[in-house]
N, C-alpha and C positions, 0 to 999 in steps of 0.2 A: 505826725512829724511833717515838717515843711520840706518841699521838694529840694530846696537848696541844701538841706542837710544830707541828702543821699550822695553816695559816691558814684562816679561814672561806672556803669555796669551792674549796678544793683537793680533788683527787680522789685516792683512795687505795684499796688493796686490803685487805680484812679477810676472812680465811678464804676466799680465792679469789673473793670477790664485790667488785664495784666500787661504792664509796660516794663522796658528797660531804660534806664537813664543813659542817654548817648552823649550829651554835652551838658554844660551848665543850664541850658534853656531848652533842650530838646529831648524828647523820649521816643523810643520806637515801640510800636505795638508788638507784643511778644509773638503773636501769631501771624499777623500780616506784614510787619516791618514798616508800616506807615508811620512817618514822622509826625510828631505833635509838639507844638510849642507849649511848654508848661511853665507858668509864672513861678518864680522863686518862692513866693509866699503861699502857693497852693498846698493844701493839706493832702498828704498821700499816706498810704499804709504799706509798710514793708511786706512783701509777699513771703519772704523767707528771712526771718530775723537772723541777723549776723551772717548773712550771705557773704561768701568769699569770692564771688565771681566778678568783683569790680576790676576794672582794667588798671593795671600797675605798670608804671614806666620806670625803667632804671636809668635812663639817660634823657637829657633834655631834648635831643633831637628826635627821639622816639615820640615824645609828647607833641612836639611840633608837627611831625608827620601825621600823627593821629588827628590833631586839630584841623590841619589842612584838608585831610580826607573828609572829615565830617562837614567842614564848610563847603567843600565841593559838592558833596551829596545834597546839602541843603539848598545850594544855589541851583543845582540841576533840577531839583523838584519844585523850584519856585515858579511864580508866574511871570518872572522877568522875561523881557524879549531876549532873543538869541544874542543880540548886540550887547544888551545889558549884562547877560551872563558872562559873555566873553570879557567885558570890561572888568567886572568883578573878579573873575578868575585871574586875569593878568595882574590885577592889583594884589591879590593874595600871593601869586608867585613872586612878585617883587618884594613883598614883605617877608616871605619865607626865605628868600635869598639873603636879605639883610639880617634876619634873625639867626640864620645858620652861620653867617660870618661871626656874629657876636658870641654864639655858643662855643665855637671851636677855637 
């Protein structure tokens, strides 16, 4: 199955290692928590067929908060300079405020 077909939160095997899909392009190693970029087209194997531990959001603002949190984690673990990280964080906050106004 392709990585893009997994739901966020589903567990899968990639090259014999267990991961959890965190975002449409990121997976977290199940044991270490280390993020890994996984291309959408990458073939993966479900670790637990029909797993029900995917993240479910009942409201758009919950999804937005989750996305912002995941982006922040990715930025913090990136190789960007501190100034670069701050710039990207500020832009994400601006976009989050705009999106929140449109949601409510």
